[in-house]
C-alpha positions as CSV (number, residue, x, y, z in Angstrom):
1,M,62.8,93.3,114.2
2,E,62.8,93.6,110.4
3,A,64.5,96.9,110.6
4,I,67.4,95.4,112.4
5,F,67.9,92.8,109.7
6,D,67.5,95.5,107.0
7,D,70.3,97.4,108.7
8,I,72.5,94.4,109.0
9,T,72.1,93.5,105.3
10,A,72.7,97.1,104.3
11,V,76.0,97.1,106.3
12,L,77.1,93.8,104.8
13,R,76.4,95.1,101.2
14,Q,78.6,98.2,101.7
15,P,82.0,98.1,100.0
16,R,84.8,97.2,102.3
17,T,87.7,99.5,102.9
18,D,91.2,98.3,102.5
19,V,92.6,98.5,106.0
20,W,96.0,97.1,104.9
21,G,96.4,99.7,102.2
22,K,98.0,102.3,104.4
23,V,100.2,99.7,106.1
24,R,101.4,98.4,102.7
25,A,102.2,102.0,101.7
26,I,104.2,102.7,104.8
27,V,106.1,99.4,104.6
28,L,107.0,99.9,100.9
29,D,108.2,103.4,101.7
30,L,110.4,102.2,104.6
31,A,111.8,99.4,102.4
32,G,112.6,101.8,99.6
33,K,114.4,104.1,102.1
34,L,116.3,101.1,103.5
35,F,117.5,99.8,100.1
36,T,118.4,103.3,99.1
37,G,120.5,103.7,102.2
38,L,122.2,100.4,101.6
39,A,123.0,101.3,98.1
40,I,124.5,104.6,99.1
41,G,126.5,102.9,101.9
42,V,127.9,100.2,99.6
43,G,128.8,102.8,97.0
44,F,130.6,104.9,99.7
45,A,132.4,101.8,100.9
46,I,133.6,100.9,97.4
47,V,134.8,104.4,96.8
48,R,136.7,104.5,100.1
49,A,138.2,101.1,99.3
50,I,139.4,102.2,95.9
51,A,140.7,105.5,97.2
52,G,142.1,104.0,100.3
């Protein structure tokens, strides 16, 4: 029985992995691509409006 409690305490003392780290990286990457696309689109619209 003591071995079970030793295993449980050993697991609880281990450093926890950041599960949301990958999700944050993906979301930030997608947000960057979205804002870059918006900036390019707005720039293109302004150039067409001036040239138009």
